[in-house]
C-alpha positions in Angstrom: -93.4 -170.9 13.2 -89.8 -171.4 13.5 -89.1 -168.0 12.8 -91.7 -166.2 15.0 -90.7 -168.2 18.2 -86.9 -167.5 17.2 -88.2 -163.8 16.9 -90.4 -164.2 20.4 -87.2 -165.2 22.2 -84.6 -162.5 20.7 -87.1 -159.6 21.9 -87.6 -161.3 25.5 -83.9 -161.4 25.6 -83.7 -158.0 24.8 -85.8 -156.9 26.7 -84.3 -157.9 29.9 -80.8 -157.4 29.0 -82.1 -153.2 28.8 -83.9 -153.7 31.9 -80.6 -154.9 33.1 -79.1 -152.5 31.7 -81.0 -149.5 33.0 -81.4 -150.6 36.3 -77.5 -151.1 36.6 -76.8 -147.7 35.2 -79.9 -145.9 37.8 -79.5 -147.8 40.6 -76.2 -145.8 41.7 -77.6 -142.8 40.5 -81.1 -142.4 42.3 -80.3 -144.4 45.4 -80.9 -141.9 48.4 -78.3 -140.9 51.1 -80.6 -141.1 53.8 -81.1 -144.9 52.7 -81.1 -147.4 55.9 -78.0 -148.5 57.0 -79.1 -152.3 56.8 -79.9 -152.0 53.3 -75.9 -151.3 52.6 -75.1 -154.7 50.9 -71.1 -153.8 51.8 -68.6 -154.8 54.6 -68.8 -153.2 57.6 -65.2 -151.6 58.7 -63.1 -153.7 60.6 -64.2 -154.3 64.0 -67.4 -152.3 63.6 -70.1 -153.8 65.9 -73.7 -152.6 65.8 -76.4 -152.3 68.4 -80.3 -151.9 68.4 -81.6 -148.9 69.5 -81.8 -149.3 73.2 -79.5 -152.5 73.7 -77.3 -150.1 75.8 -78.6 -147.3 77.8 -76.8 -144.2 78.0 -75.1 -143.7 80.8 -74.4 -139.8 82.0 -71.0 -138.2 82.6 -69.2 -135.7 83.9 -67.7 -133.3 82.2 -67.7 -130.3 85.1 -66.3 -130.0 88.4 -63.4 -132.5 87.6 -60.3 -132.7 89.9 -57.7 -131.0 88.1 -54.1 -132.2 86.5 -50.7 -131.7 88.7 -49.1 -127.9 88.7 -46.0 -127.7 86.8 -43.9 -126.4 90.0 -40.0 -125.5 89.7 -39.0 -129.1 88.5 -36.1 -129.5 85.6 -36.5 -132.4 83.1 -34.0 -134.8 84.4 -36.3 -134.5 87.9 -39.4 -135.1 86.6 -38.7 -138.0 83.6 -35.7 -139.0 84.4 -36.1 -142.5 82.9 -37.8 -141.0 79.8 -34.9 -138.5 79.1 -32.7 -141.7 79.4 -34.4 -143.5 77.0 -34.0 -141.0 74.0 -37.6 -140.8 73.1 -41.3 -140.3 74.2 -44.1 -142.6 73.0 -46.7 -141.4 72.3 -50.5 -143.3 71.7 -52.1 -141.5 69.0 -54.5 -142.1 65.6 -53.2 -141.9 62.2 -56.5 -141.2 60.4 -58.5 -138.2 61.7 -57.6 -135.5 59.2 -56.7 -132.1 60.7 -55.7 -133.6 64.5 -53.8 -136.7 64.0 -53.7 -137.8 60.6 -50.7 -139.8 58.0 -50.4 -137.9 54.8 -50.9 -139.8 52.2 -48.0 -138.3 49.8 -45.3 -137.7 52.4 -46.4 -141.4 54.8 -45.9 -138.9 57.8 -48.4 -138.1 60.1 -49.1 -134.6 60.7 -52.1 -133.0 62.4 -52.8 -130.3 65.5 -52.4 -132.9 68.5 -48.9 -134.7 66.5 -47.2 -131.2 67.0 -48.6 -131.3 70.4 -46.6 -134.5 70.6 -43.6 -133.1 68.6 -43.3 -130.0 71.8 -43.6 -132.0 74.9 -40.8 -133.7 73.1 -39.2 -130.3 72.1 -39.7 -129.5 76.1 -37.9 -132.5 77.0 -35.2 -133.4 74.7 -34.8 -129.9 72.8 -35.6 -132.4 70.0 -39.5 -132.4 68.8 -38.5 -135.5 66.9 -37.7 -137.6 69.7 -41.0 -139.2 69.2 -42.5 -143.1 69.2 -45.6 -142.6 68.0 -48.1 -145.7 67.7 -51.5 -146.0 67.2 -54.2 -147.0 69.6 -58.0 -147.3 68.9 -60.1 -144.8 71.0 -61.4 -148.2 73.0 -57.6 -149.5 73.8 -56.5 -145.8 75.0 -56.6 -146.9 78.7 -55.1 -150.1 78.3 -52.2 -148.8 76.6 -51.1 -146.6 78.9 -52.3 -148.9 82.2 -50.2 -151.3 80.4 -47.4 -148.9 80.0 -46.7 -149.1 75.7 -46.9 -146.0 75.5 -46.2 -142.7 77.7 -48.7 -140.7 76.7 -52.1 -140.6 74.7 -53.0 -137.5 72.4 -56.2 -138.6 70.4 -58.8 -136.0 71.2 -59.3 -137.9 74.7 -62.2 -136.6 76.7 -61.6 -135.5 80.0 -64.1 -137.0 82.1 -64.9 -138.0 85.7 -65.2 -141.7 85.8 -61.9 -141.4 83.0 -60.4 -140.3 85.8 -60.4 -142.8 88.0 -58.7 -145.1 85.4 -55.9 -142.5 84.2 -54.7 -138.7 85.4 -54.7 -136.4 82.7 -52.9 -132.9 81.8 -54.8 -129.4 82.4 -57.1 -129.2 78.9 -55.2 -127.9 75.6 -58.8 -128.0 73.3 -62.4 -127.5 73.7 -64.6 -129.4 71.8 -68.0 -129.1 71.0 -70.6 -132.0 69.7 -71.8 -131.6 67.0 -73.6 -134.0 63.6 -72.7 -134.4 60.4 -75.1 -135.9 58.1 -75.0 -136.1 53.7 -76.2 -132.7 52.3 -78.9 -135.0 50.4 -79.6 -136.5 53.6 -82.5 -133.9 54.5 -80.9 -134.3 58.3 -80.9 -131.4 60.1 -81.5 -132.4 63.5 -81.6 -135.3 66.5 -85.6 -135.7 66.0 -84.6 -136.6 61.8 -82.1 -139.9 63.7 -85.4 -141.9 65.0 -85.1 -145.4 63.5 -81.7 -144.6 62.0 -78.5 -145.6 62.5 -75.5 -142.7 64.2 -71.5 -143.7 63.6 -69.8 -143.1 66.8 -66.1 -144.9 67.9 -66.9 -147.3 70.5 -66.0 -146.1 74.1 -65.7 -142.5 73.0 -68.3 -139.8 75.0 -69.7 -139.7 71.4 -71.4 -143.0 72.1 -72.3 -142.5 75.3 -74.2 -139.1 74.4 -75.8 -140.5 71.7 -77.5 -143.2 73.5 -78.5 -140.6 75.5 -79.9 -137.9 73.3 -80.9 -140.4 71.1 -82.5 -143.3 72.4 -84.5 -144.5 69.5 -81.3 -144.6 66.7 -79.4 -147.2 66.1 -75.4 -147.4 66.5 -72.2 -148.6 64.4 -69.6 -148.7 67.2 -66.1 -148.2 64.7 -62.5 -148.4 66.0 -62.1 -144.6 64.4 -63.4 -141.9 63.2 -62.1 -142.7 59.6 -64.7 -145.0 59.4 -67.6 -143.7 60.2 -66.6 -141.4 57.0 -66.4 -144.6 54.9 -69.7 -146.1 56.4 -71.9 -143.0 55.6 -70.4 -142.6 51.8 -71.3 -146.2 51.4 -75.0 -146.3 53.3 -73.9 -148.0 56.4 -74.6 -144.9 58.5 -77.3 -142.2 58.5 -75.0 -139.7 60.3 -71.7 -139.2 62.9 -71.7 -137.4 66.5 -69.0 -136.2 67.4 -66.7 -133.4 68.6 -66.3 -129.9 66.1 -62.5 -130.5 66.0 -63.4 -134.5 64.6 -66.4 -133.6 62.4 -63.9 -130.4 60.7 -61.7 -133.0 59.4 -63.9 -135.6 57.9 -66.3 -133.0 56.1 -63.5 -131.6 54.6 -62.4 -135.0 53.5 -66.2 -135.2 51.7 -67.5 -131.7 50.3 -71.0 -134.0 50.1 -71.1 -134.1 54.0 -71.8 -131.0 56.3 -72.0 -130.7 59.8 -75.7 -129.6 61.5 -77.5 -129.1 64.4 -76.5 -126.8 67.3 -74.1 -127.7 69.8 -75.2 -130.7 71.7 -72.4 -130.2 74.7 -68.9 -129.0 75.6 -66.2 -130.9 76.3 -62.5 -130.7 76.8 -59.4 -132.5 75.7 -56.7 -133.5 77.8 -53.1 -135.7 77.4 -54.0 -139.1 79.0 -51.1 -140.0 81.5 -51.2 -143.0 83.6 -51.8 -142.2 87.5 -49.4 -141.8 90.2 -48.9 -144.4 92.4 -46.7 -147.8 93.1 -47.2 -149.0 89.2 -46.7 -145.7 87.8 -44.0 -142.9 88.6 -45.7 -140.4 86.8 -45.8 -137.2 88.7 -43.3 -135.5 87.3 -44.7 -136.9 83.4 -47.6 -135.2 84.4 -45.8 -132.3 85.6 -43.7 -131.7 82.6 -46.3 -132.4 80.3 -48.0 -129.2 82.1 -45.2 -127.0 81.2 -44.8 -127.8 78.0 -48.8 -126.9 77.3 -48.7 -123.3 79.3 -45.5 -122.6 77.5 -47.3 -122.8 74.3 -50.3 -120.7 75.5 -47.9 -118.5 76.8 -45.9 -118.2 73.7 -48.6 -118.1 70.7 -47.5 -121.8 69.6 -50.7 -123.0 70.8 -52.6 -119.8 68.0 -49.7 -121.0 65.5 -51.4 -124.8 65.7 -54.8 -124.2 65.6 -54.8 -120.8 62.7 -52.5 -124.2 60.8 -54.6 -127.3 61.4 -58.2 -126.1 62.5 -59.0 -122.2 61.9 -59.8 -122.5 58.4 -63.3 -124.6 59.5 -64.1 -123.0 62.7 -63.8 -121.2 65.5 -62.2 -120.3 69.1 -62.2 -117.8 71.9 -58.5 -119.3 72.2 -57.3 -122.4 74.9 -59.3 -123.5 77.9 -58.9 -121.9 81.2 -56.0 -124.0 83.4 -57.3 -126.4 85.5 -55.3 -127.7 88.3 -56.1 -128.6 91.8 -54.7 -127.9 94.9 -51.3 -129.6 96.4 -50.9 -129.2 100.2 -47.4 -128.1 100.5 -46.8 -126.5 97.1 -47.1 -122.8 95.9 -51.4 -122.6 95.1 -51.3 -119.2 93.8 -53.2 -119.0 90.2 -50.1 -119.4 88.1 -51.1 -116.7 85.0 -52.8 -118.3 81.7 -51.5 -116.1 79.4 
């Protein structure tokens, strides 16, 4: 009898261990990529916030009929930005994890990307040396604050020009046109906005993508993060089912994970501008705006814009070229439209 009890206990223990072992081996392989974010036991990215569907109504934002920027004019660098010249370096707010646009190379530790190179071109035209840049990391939600506080001279961080933002800061003429798209895992069966009801979409906090998602998919939950690299991690860890952002940003994400794909049609078109504090009694930035626009015109004219595009974004998307120059009328100045190259 005793031997029989020992045998039964041993058999039960062996069966239990076998069941646990099989479960451990099968779960990671069979878990679908589209599993709800609420089922993930992993911690969310630092600073991430969750927003239930419909908790914050979407607010329309205007990307047409904008005010326009200030023409470069014929001033010299010494006249436009004497303070920056005296300091000896340009302070630029950027991202450091936005692949292709603005990221830190894991091998060299250097910042690289389309926007990083554009910032260096601005420094080149000020100092004659593209290396005279002090790059500082700013979160998506802190871009306006950094400019208002004066901790950076300019922000080059995939910042869409909108009418409401123009009430807070000034922008250069546009330097890039992006189309809003959606990205998901290939195995998710997500191909359109209709597939997002009840699921979780990752966007950066304070971005136009967040507002667009609230408007277009009011029945989707949001995961609001500090930067787009966190969205990739969230999708990989089953904390979000899709990402909605601009195609330039999504191209960089897709380039990092071959199991992701950009799906569905364009959800809208936006233009990136260099963010600069608005001219006034607190900020003497009139000349800086003109200096930045001088560089944007120059890189369009001499082919540098295409060199940067082909190097970083060309392999992943297509474009008709740089966006049209956009300037406002300025009484007392030459208002004749300059050659757009």
